[in-house]
N, C-alpha and C positions, 0 to 999 in steps of 0.2 A: 246289967243291961247291955244290950248291943248298941254299937255307935249309932245306928239308925234311930233306936228308941230315945237315946239322949238328945239327938238332933231334933227329933219330932217334939219332944217335951220342951226343948229350948224355943222351938219355933211357936209352940202354943203359948208359952209364957210371954214371949216377945209380942205376939199378936194381941194378946189380952191387954198388955201394957200400952200398946199403941192405940187400941180402941178406947181405953180409959183416958189417955191423954187427948185424943180427938174429941171425946165427949166434953171434957173440961174446957177445951178451947171453944167449942161450940157454945157451951153455956156462958162462958166469959163474953164471947161476941154478942150473944143475945142480950146479956145484962148491960153491956155498953150501949147497944142500939136502943134499948128501952130507956136508959138514962138520958140518952141524947134526945129521943122523941118526947120524953116527959119535960125536959128542960125547954125544948122548942115550943111545946104547947103552953107551958106556963108563961113564956116570954111574949108569945103572940097574943094570948088572951082569948083568941077566937071571938065568939059572939057573947062572951061573958059581960054581964051588966056592970060588974064591979071589977076592980083589980088594978094593977099597976098602969099608969098612964106612960105611954112611950115618950122618950125624951127626943124632941124634935131637933135639938142642937146637934146631934150626931149626923143628921142627914145633910148638912150644909157645910161646904168648905169655906174656909176663911178667905175674905177678899184680899186681892193682892195690893 
């Protein structure tokens, strides 16, 4: 192979690796965001007729 061919092959391999890493990062970011929104939805309860009752004690500060 000529030096140009090896350089082009190396570039193609590196590009493919970077694209795979970017896809993996994107997938991980989406998974974290989905987990975060799922937790927030469970915590708030929305308009659900049943579920966890919020703890009112967390909202108030202790008196001095």
